[in-house]
N, C-alpha and C positions, 0 to 999 in steps of 0.2 A: 540455517533456515532463516528466511526473512519474513516477518509477519507484518500485517496491516489490519486495520479495523474496517470491516465492511460498512459501506456508506448507507446500506439499507437496514440491516438488522443489528449492526453494531458488534457482531461477534469477531473474534480474532481468527484470521485465516493466514495460511502460508501462501506466499506469492507463487510458488511452484505448483500449487494444487488447483489453480483456477486461471482465469484470463486476466490477471492483474496487469501484466505488462502491456498487453494490447489495449486495455482500457486507459492506462497512463499515456500511451502514445496517441490515442484518439482524444484524450482529455475528456473522458466520460467517467461517470462514477465507478469506483472500484467495488466490485461485488464478490462476496464469498461464493463458493461452489453451490451452496443451497439457494442463494438468491439470484444467481445468474441464470436466466432462462435457457441459455444454451447448454447448461450442465444440469441444473435443477435437482441436485442431489448432494447431500453432505457426504464427503469422502470417507469418514470414519477413522481417519488416521489419528485424530485426537478429538476430545469433546468440543461441541459447538457451544462456546461460552463467550460472555462479554470479557473485555480486557481486565486483567488483574495484574497491575504492575507493568503494563506494556509501556515501553520507553519509545517515545517518538523523538526522533532526532531532528532538531531545527537547524536551519542554516547558521544561525548565530552560535549554536553549540559547536558545530564543526569548525567554524572560523576561530572560535576561542581555543579549541583543541589544537588546531594547526598553527595558531599564532599569526594568521594572515587572512585576508579576505579571499573569497572564492568567487568564480564566475560560473553562473548557471547557463550552460549552452542551450540555445534554442528557445529562450524565453524573451528575447529582445525583439525589437522591430527589425524587419528585413531591410537591408541596405539597398 
């Protein structure tokens, strides 16, 4: 499971239980199922709580782990 922190209420949510990926593609705030007006209900798969030990992976962490720099596709200017 992949988790993220809701940009509205701050709780931890699973990317598969909400519209996380469509929000990322649209570059809009990522919302949990309870805060997303299209769902508007917590799923009940786990408690709706703030993060406790949630690990956020930064680009520099990945580059350090890989031992090389990485390119993020789709973030640059169009040619």
